[in-house]
N, CA, C and O of each residue as an XYZ file, in Angstrom:
584
protein
N       0.960     -1.350      0.070
C       0.027      0.218     -0.109
C       0.938      1.178      0.291
O       1.921      1.154      1.031
N       0.257      2.229     -0.524
C       1.247      3.487     -0.965
C       0.990      4.213      0.389
O      -0.112      3.932      0.862
N       1.876      5.239      1.264
C       1.813      5.597      2.283
C       1.782      7.365      1.992
O       2.008      8.066      1.006
N       1.467      7.569      3.090
C       1.428      9.053      2.613
C       2.681      9.836      2.564
O       2.472     11.046      2.490
N       4.135      9.427      2.588
C       5.397      9.924      2.343
C       5.162      9.098      1.021
O       4.891      9.840      0.078
N       5.178      8.417      0.859
C       5.128      8.159     -0.759
C       4.315      8.559     -1.377
O       4.615      8.449     -2.566
N       3.328      9.020     -1.221
C       2.498      9.983     -1.575
C       2.820     11.175     -2.525
O       2.568     11.494     -3.687
N       3.602     11.751     -1.298
C       4.990     12.979     -2.045
C       5.636     12.750     -2.796
O       5.965     13.596     -3.628
N       6.094     11.482     -2.811
C       7.222     11.080     -4.107
C       6.480     10.400     -5.170
O       7.156     10.182     -6.176
N       5.038      9.937     -5.211
C       4.330      9.765     -6.485
C       3.909     11.175     -7.019
O       3.978     11.286     -8.243
N       3.591     12.001     -6.492
C       3.013     13.286     -6.647
C       3.849     14.038     -7.602
O       3.445     14.597     -8.621
N       5.095     13.990     -7.147
C       6.758     14.811     -7.311
C       6.814     13.840     -8.826
O       7.011     14.581     -9.789
N       6.688     12.432     -9.192
C       7.159     12.074     -9.952
C       6.371     11.811    -10.691
O       6.672     11.175    -11.701
N       4.758     12.314    -10.380
C       3.284     12.592    -12.215
C       3.821     13.900    -12.319
O       3.643     14.261    -13.483
N       4.534     15.000    -11.507
C       4.687     16.515    -11.476
C       6.071     16.545    -12.709
O       6.312     17.527    -13.413
N       6.636     15.603    -12.733
C       8.513     15.701    -13.151
C       7.933     14.945    -14.680
O       8.292     15.445    -15.746
N       7.243     14.019    -14.666
C       6.448     13.571    -16.126
C       6.047     14.401    -16.742
O       6.294     14.493    -17.944
N       5.187     15.388    -15.977
C       4.448     16.190    -16.907
C       5.314     17.303    -17.689
O       5.278     17.800    -18.815
N       6.177     17.459    -16.436
C       7.512     18.963    -17.166
C       8.006     18.291    -18.098
O       7.997     18.920    -19.156
N       8.650     16.779    -18.201
C       9.314     16.609    -19.377
C       8.276     16.196    -20.405
O       8.744     16.188    -21.543
N       7.405     15.960    -20.349
C       6.059     15.907    -21.985
C       5.603     17.297    -21.863
O       4.728     17.445    -22.717
N       5.781     18.402    -21.199
C       5.352     19.520    -21.839
C       5.660     20.124    -23.516
O       6.637     20.451    -24.191
N       4.097     20.024    -23.681
C       4.456     20.424    -25.215
C       4.594     22.151    -24.918
O       4.614     22.607    -23.775
N       4.676     22.923    -26.046
C       5.059     24.310    -26.022
C       3.767     24.966    -25.791
O       3.744     25.878    -24.965
N       2.615     24.612    -26.442
C       0.936     24.862    -26.045
C       0.613     25.219    -24.695
O       0.025     26.200    -24.241
N       1.238     23.989    -24.028
C       0.773     23.731    -22.414
C       1.742     24.470    -21.908
O       1.684     24.525    -20.680
N       3.054     25.360    -22.629
C       4.071     25.877    -21.224
C       3.325     27.143    -20.504
O       3.665     27.328    -19.336
N       2.421     27.975    -21.011
C       1.752     28.769    -20.289
C       0.957     28.552    -19.052
O       0.696     29.353    -18.154
N       0.575     27.116    -19.211
C      -0.024     26.750    -17.495
C       1.515     26.271    -16.550
O       2.653     26.045    -16.963
N       1.076     26.256    -15.493
C       2.072     25.576    -14.582
C       2.003     24.022    -14.798
O       1.057     23.500    -15.389
N       3.091     23.294    -14.270
C       3.272     21.794    -14.544
C       1.980     21.737    -13.822
O       0.972     21.547    -14.504
N       1.850     21.891    -12.379
C       0.959     21.251    -11.592
C      -0.530     21.594    -12.140
O      -1.447     20.783    -12.008
N      -0.675     22.659    -12.668
C      -1.940     22.632    -13.239
C      -2.457     22.020    -14.651
O      -3.568     22.337    -15.076
N      -1.707     21.231    -15.280
C      -1.177     20.580    -16.095
C      -1.781     19.265    -15.784
O      -2.813     18.829    -16.294
N      -0.959     18.602    -14.798
C      -1.093     17.243    -13.673
C      -2.770     17.376    -13.369
O      -3.561     16.600    -13.905
N      -3.225     18.498    -12.405
C      -4.588     18.554    -12.219
C      -5.785     18.333    -13.141
O      -6.808     17.701    -12.881
N      -5.439     19.023    -14.358
C      -6.581     19.110    -15.487
C      -6.397     18.043    -16.098
O      -7.230     17.703    -16.939
N      -5.008     17.060    -15.776
C      -5.438     15.833    -16.418
C      -6.381     15.083    -15.686
O      -7.488     14.784    -16.136
N      -5.870     14.701    -14.303
C      -6.893     13.977    -13.458
C      -8.359     14.703    -13.375
O      -9.283     13.889    -13.367
N      -8.730     16.018    -13.314
C      -9.874     16.406    -13.006
C     -10.609     15.622    -15.051
O     -11.445     14.732    -15.211
N     -10.371     15.876    -15.404
C     -11.042     15.353    -16.976
C     -11.337     14.254    -16.907
O     -12.506     13.904    -17.065
N      -9.985     13.079    -16.554
C     -10.359     11.857    -16.289
C     -11.126     11.822    -15.310
O     -12.176     11.354    -15.750
N     -11.274     12.096    -13.928
C     -11.895     11.288    -12.709
C     -13.712     12.124    -12.786
O     -14.684     11.606    -12.236
N     -13.783     13.549    -13.643
C     -15.150     14.106    -14.094
C     -15.590     12.716    -14.667
O     -16.597     12.281    -14.108
N     -15.083     11.932    -15.631
C     -15.446     10.990    -16.233
C     -16.227     10.269    -15.441
O     -17.445     10.299    -15.261
N     -15.423      9.648    -15.010
C     -15.443      8.415    -13.622
C     -16.484      8.960    -12.183
O     -17.563      8.519    -11.786
N     -16.001      9.587    -11.895
C     -16.830     10.152    -10.528
C     -17.901     11.214    -10.815
O     -18.710     11.455     -9.918
N     -17.993     11.973    -12.164
C     -19.126     12.720    -12.295
C     -18.204     14.169    -12.133
O     -17.048     13.998    -11.745
N     -18.658     15.630    -12.415
C     -18.419     16.669    -11.768
C     -18.311     17.069    -10.400
O     -17.346     17.646     -9.898
N     -20.040     16.504     -9.471
C     -19.850     17.157     -8.369
C     -19.123     16.202     -7.352
O     -18.767     16.498     -6.211
N     -18.929     14.628     -8.191
C     -17.942     14.111     -7.252
C     -16.244     14.545     -7.278
O     -15.543     14.659     -6.273
N     -15.804     14.750     -8.695
C     -14.237     15.647     -8.403
C     -14.299     16.626     -7.505
O     -13.563     16.711     -6.522
N     -15.262     17.472     -7.839
C     -15.475     18.990     -6.956
C     -15.339     18.633     -5.415
O     -14.542     19.175     -4.650
N     -16.062     17.836     -5.149
C     -15.944     17.400     -3.655
C     -14.738     16.860     -3.618
O     -14.051     17.461     -2.792
N     -14.041     15.808     -4.252
C     -12.604     15.348     -4.279
C     -11.573     17.072     -4.042
O     -10.928     17.692     -3.196
N     -11.922     17.130     -5.098
C     -10.594     18.857     -5.049
C     -11.089     19.674     -4.052
O     -10.213     20.485     -3.750
N     -12.205     19.848     -3.333
C     -12.298     20.748     -2.519
C     -11.903     20.414     -1.553
O     -11.535     21.305     -0.787
N     -11.776     18.913     -1.085
C     -11.510     18.407      0.077
C      -9.588     18.264     -0.019
O      -8.902     18.579      0.953
N      -9.168     17.917     -0.909
C      -7.860     18.058     -1.124
C      -7.284     19.796     -0.878
O      -6.330     20.008     -0.129
N      -7.875     20.741     -1.478
C      -7.302     22.145     -1.327
C      -7.457     22.556      0.100
O      -6.893     23.592      0.454
N      -8.359     21.666      1.212
C      -8.710     22.283      2.200
C      -7.302     21.945      3.104
O      -6.649     22.802      3.698
N      -7.004     20.524      3.063
C      -6.260     19.711      3.481
C      -4.604     20.490      3.241
O      -3.681     20.629      4.044
N      -4.706     20.813      2.077
C      -3.399     21.613      1.959
C      -2.968     22.785      2.193
O      -1.789     23.139      2.217
N      -4.204     23.620      2.428
C      -3.934     25.071      2.841
C      -3.227     25.337      3.682
O      -2.315     26.156      3.564
N      -3.587     24.482      5.075
C      -2.430     24.536      6.608
C      -0.899     24.713      6.020
O      -0.247     25.729      6.262
N      -0.391     23.626      5.226
C       0.723     23.518      5.043
C       1.060     24.861      4.088
O       2.159     25.380      4.283
N       0.324     25.362      3.229
C       0.770     26.097      2.160
C      -0.310     27.265      2.633
O      -1.490     26.939      2.497
N      -0.096     28.364      3.081
C      -1.628     29.049      3.259
C      -1.785     30.072      2.144
O      -2.863     30.664      2.109
N      -0.881     30.361      1.240
C      -0.988     31.120     -0.126
C      -2.084     30.238     -0.837
O      -2.566     30.671     -1.884
N      -2.450     29.192     -0.402
C      -3.624     28.310     -1.058
C      -4.968     28.991     -0.798
O      -5.911     28.719     -1.541
N      -5.087     29.681      0.000
C      -5.984     30.223      0.171
C      -6.961     31.030     -0.624
O      -8.169     31.160     -0.426
N      -6.126     31.607     -1.667
C      -6.850     32.382     -2.504
C      -7.311     31.408     -3.827
O      -8.078     31.881     -4.666
N      -6.845     30.158     -3.945
C      -7.426     29.586     -4.776
C      -8.758     28.446     -4.606
O      -8.671     27.599     -3.716
N      -9.823     28.477     -5.393
C     -10.926     28.356     -5.451
C     -11.066     27.384     -6.490
O     -10.393     27.458     -7.518
N     -12.274     26.071     -6.191
C     -12.229     25.156     -7.064
C     -13.818     25.965     -7.774
O     -14.631     26.678     -7.185
N     -13.805     25.538     -9.110
C     -14.778     26.048     -9.669
C     -16.045     25.314    -10.021
O     -15.827     24.106    -10.108
N     -17.693     25.750    -10.326
C     -18.328     24.630    -10.628
C     -17.959     23.368    -11.236
O     -18.346     22.213    -11.055
N     -17.196     23.841    -11.923
C     -16.525     22.439    -12.887
C     -15.603     21.319    -12.577
O     -15.364     20.326    -13.264
N     -15.053     21.709    -11.236
C     -13.851     21.285    -10.588
C     -12.335     21.785    -10.883
O     -11.330     21.451    -10.256
N     -12.418     22.690    -12.019
C     -11.356     23.436    -12.335
C     -10.169     24.703    -11.218
O     -10.361     25.519    -10.316
N      -9.611     24.455    -11.586
C      -9.011     25.404    -10.395
C      -9.294     27.264    -10.555
O      -9.508     27.650    -11.704
N      -9.291     27.688    -10.111
C      -9.730     29.200     -9.713
C      -8.335     30.157     -9.326
O      -7.980     29.858     -8.186
N      -7.510     31.132     -9.885
C      -6.971     31.873     -9.321
C      -5.692     31.137     -8.863
O      -5.026     31.501     -7.894
N      -5.433     30.173     -9.566
C      -3.614     29.696     -9.543
C      -2.924     30.461     -9.947
O      -2.014     30.941     -9.272
N      -3.198     30.827    -11.312
C      -2.138     31.369    -12.135
C      -1.927     32.892    -11.745
O      -0.832     33.428    -11.916
N      -2.874     33.483    -11.283
C      -3.089     34.948    -10.253
C      -2.055     34.472     -8.973
O      -1.265     35.374     -8.693
N      -1.932     33.498     -8.314
C      -1.277     33.208     -7.223
C       0.570     32.930     -7.624
O       1.495     33.400     -6.961
N       0.682     32.242     -8.601
C       1.675     32.415     -9.191
C       2.652     33.097     -9.344
O       3.814     33.045     -8.942
N       1.781     34.096    -10.298
C       2.295     35.906    -10.476
C       2.820     36.104     -9.479
O       4.035     36.164     -9.288
N       1.679     36.273     -8.456
C       2.079     36.859     -7.213
C       3.360     36.584     -6.377
O       3.962     37.278     -5.558
N       3.575     35.315     -6.873
C       4.390     34.708     -5.449
C       5.924     34.550     -6.395
O       6.957     34.409     -5.742
N       5.984     34.573     -7.493
C       6.865     34.660     -8.651
C       7.211     33.089     -8.721
O       8.377     32.697     -8.667
N       6.214     32.300     -8.835
C       6.571     30.649     -9.598
C       6.862     30.580    -10.787
O       6.258     31.267    -11.610
N       7.896     29.697    -11.153
C       8.436     29.788    -12.350
C       7.278     28.325    -12.794
O       6.773     27.558    -11.975
N       7.122     28.293    -14.131
C       6.035     27.501    -14.839
C       6.495     26.321    -15.042
O       5.637     25.476    -15.298
N       7.715     25.933    -15.010
C       8.680     24.929    -15.132
C       8.680     23.970    -13.891
O       8.753     22.741    -13.858
N       8.579     24.853    -12.925
C       8.910     24.183    -11.656
C       7.372     24.637    -10.736
O       6.823     25.733    -10.850
N       6.919     23.579     -9.903
C       6.001     23.657     -9.369
C       6.212     24.309     -8.002
O       7.218     23.951     -7.389
N       5.198     25.451     -7.289
C       5.796     25.509     -6.300
C       5.424     24.922     -5.179
O       4.803     23.883     -5.404
N       5.594     25.246     -3.730
C       5.458     24.252     -2.711
C       3.911     24.130     -2.606
O       3.392     23.032     -2.400
N       3.100     25.388     -2.764
C       1.446     25.298     -2.554
C       1.138     23.836     -3.857
O       0.623     22.802     -3.430
N       1.334     23.894     -4.643
C       1.129     23.170     -5.879
C       1.326     21.891     -5.968
O       0.598     21.091     -6.556
N       2.443     21.632     -5.313
C       3.233     20.159     -5.031
C       2.041     19.793     -4.029
O       1.446     18.741     -4.261
N       1.575     20.690     -2.761
C       1.042     19.822     -1.695
C      -0.465     19.518     -2.180
O      -1.138     18.548     -1.831
N      -0.931     20.747     -3.224
C      -2.428     20.023     -3.534
C      -2.129     18.544     -4.361
O      -2.674     17.449     -4.229
N      -1.156     18.941     -5.161
C      -1.477     17.561     -5.726
C      -1.163     16.546     -4.720
O      -1.740     15.466     -4.844
N      -0.447     16.683     -3.862
C       0.171     15.121     -3.003
C      -1.470     15.081     -2.352
O      -2.137     14.076     -2.593
N      -1.918     15.906     -1.748
C      -3.284     15.948     -1.347
C      -4.298     14.964     -1.939
O      -4.763     13.949     -1.421
N      -4.578     15.601     -3.370
C      -5.555     14.950     -4.399
C      -4.640     13.577     -4.457
O      -5.493     12.693     -4.536
N      -3.721     13.127     -4.459
C      -3.344     11.669     -4.627
C      -3.491     10.916     -3.985
O      -3.735      9.778     -4.385
N      -3.353     11.428     -1.938
C      -3.789     10.602     -1.404
C      -5.066     10.436     -1.135
O      -5.494      9.429     -0.571
N      -5.852     11.497     -1.549
C      -7.430     10.829     -1.465
C      -7.896      9.864     -2.373
O      -8.810      9.070     -2.151
N      -6.830     10.016     -4.039
C      -7.583      8.884     -4.472
C      -7.232      7.734     -4.410
O      -7.935      6.832     -4.866
N      -5.669      7.449     -3.635
C      -5.652      6.428     -3.032
C      -6.724      5.909     -1.874
O      -7.064      4.744     -1.663
N      -7.042      6.790     -1.371
C      -7.864      6.235     -0.397
C      -9.319      5.930     -0.324
O      -9.887      5.313      0.577
N     -10.084      6.683     -1.892
C     -11.406      6.744     -2.321
C     -11.100      5.870     -2.995
O     -11.154      4.853     -2.303
N     -10.782      5.631     -4.026
C     -10.553      4.700     -5.567
C      -9.609      3.529     -5.080
O      -9.813      2.556     -5.806
N      -8.555      3.233     -4.024
C      -7.742      2.528     -4.072
C      -6.489      2.264     -4.574
O      -6.477      2.967     -5.585
N      -5.262      1.617     -4.511
C      -4.131      1.598     -4.759
C      -3.950      1.153     -5.881
O      -3.130      1.633     -6.663
N      -4.954     -0.189     -6.219
C      -4.835     -0.505     -8.219
C      -5.493      0.718     -8.795
O      -4.736      1.488     -9.387
N      -6.834      1.052     -8.726
C      -7.318      1.940     -9.466
C      -6.837      3.373     -9.881
O      -7.267      3.939    -10.887
N      -5.931      3.903     -9.047
C      -5.177      5.200     -8.812
C      -3.891      4.899     -9.197
O      -3.147      5.834     -9.496
N      -3.357      3.375     -9.261
C      -2.398      3.466     -9.952
C      -2.428      3.203    -11.758
O      -1.733      3.638    -12.676
N      -3.441      2.402    -11.696
C      -3.516      2.199    -13.259
C      -4.286      3.520    -13.807
O      -4.196      3.579    -15.033
N      -4.986      4.547    -13.266
C      -5.268      5.646    -13.460
C      -4.104      6.590    -14.215
O      -4.215      7.177    -15.291
N      -2.882      6.548    -13.255
C      -1.811      7.132    -13.498
C      -0.885      6.684    -14.125
O       0.036      7.455    -14.397
N      -0.820      5.287    -14.564
C       0.042      4.871    -15.835
C      -1.013      5.047    -16.733
O      -0.107      5.216    -17.549
N      -2.120      5.185    -17.441
C      -3.165      5.608    -18.076
C      -2.681      7.380    -18.628
O      -2.555      7.670    -19.818
N      -2.550      8.002    -17.913
C      -2.097      9.299    -18.256
C      -0.816      9.658    -18.097
O      -0.455     10.771    -18.480
N      -0.053      8.897    -17.591
C       1.543      9.353    -17.441
C       2.056      7.970    -18.203
O       2.130      7.073    -17.363
N       2.444      7.501    -19.559
C       2.283      6.437    -19.471
C       4.201      5.932    -19.637
O       4.683      4.802    -19.721
N       5.112      7.717    -19.632
C       6.667      7.415    -19.136
C       6.658      6.879    -17.879
O       7.394      5.938    -17.584
N       5.616      7.572    -16.824
C       6.050      7.244    -15.751
C       5.921      5.478    -14.867
O       6.128      5.066    -13.726
N       5.460      4.862    -16.202
C       5.523      3.738    -15.832
C       6.160      2.438    -15.726
O       5.860      1.246    -15.652
N       7.513      3.454    -15.760
C       8.860      2.682    -15.421
C       8.909      2.735    -13.906
O       9.239      1.671    -13.381
N       8.593      3.971    -12.916
C       9.125      3.699    -11.831
C       8.272      2.853    -10.914
O       7.101      3.209    -10.784
N       8.668      1.840    -10.293
C       7.625      1.230     -9.391
C       6.831      1.790     -8.869
O       5.742      1.226     -8.967
N       6.817      2.769     -8.266
C       5.540      3.183     -7.228
C       4.249      3.428     -8.485
O       3.065      3.290     -8.176
N       4.642      3.770     -9.780
C       3.258      4.248    -10.488
C       3.028      2.376    -11.297
O       1.914      1.878    -11.467
N       4.135      1.786    -11.604
C       3.922      0.696    -12.418
C       2.986     -0.222    -11.622
O       2.092     -0.754    -12.281
N       3.059     -0.545    -10.059
C       2.594     -1.415     -9.125
C       3.727     -2.806     -8.685
O       3.460     -3.702     -7.884
N       4.882     -2.662     -9.390
C       5.802     -3.630     -9.445
C       6.789     -3.503     -8.360
O       7.393     -4.516     -8.007
N       7.021     -2.363     -7.788
C       7.438     -2.189     -6.695
C       6.950     -1.571     -5.015
O       6.934     -0.506     -4.398
N       6.615     -2.932     -4.819
C       5.721     -3.012     -2.949
C       6.978     -2.571     -2.007
O       8.077     -3.114     -2.121
N       6.729     -1.600     -1.125
C       7.780     -1.531     -0.451
C       6.505     -1.828      0.860
O       5.324     -1.567      1.085
N       7.857     -2.656      1.579
C       6.899     -3.002      2.979
C       7.052     -1.987      4.239
O       6.400     -2.175      5.266
């Protein structure tokens, strides 16, 4: 089972894979926002918009104490993030490198996915969205840590 410290490693791996795969048309968005949007699009199909909105709202609520700057971020009715790009500009975040708050938000979202969808379905989802990440044991499911 993936444990909380490994949630952070898994989230960072997804962010790294997305940064490596970034296309020029997507470079205007932060890496974390691209990861979030890929998850949102796939999960809205799986859980519905309301289900994803609830999950994302909870992830944001859990992330805010560790990254108080996230208090300016809101979840729109469709589950998309609002005000994240403004936050990036205000605190000078490099689009290629996710900020601390962005990483924490993705970590919390991944953690909730593991809780509510289970490890097998979550890791399968990750492999589908980030095939290049499949070589990582934590994403491929091949390397279980005890």
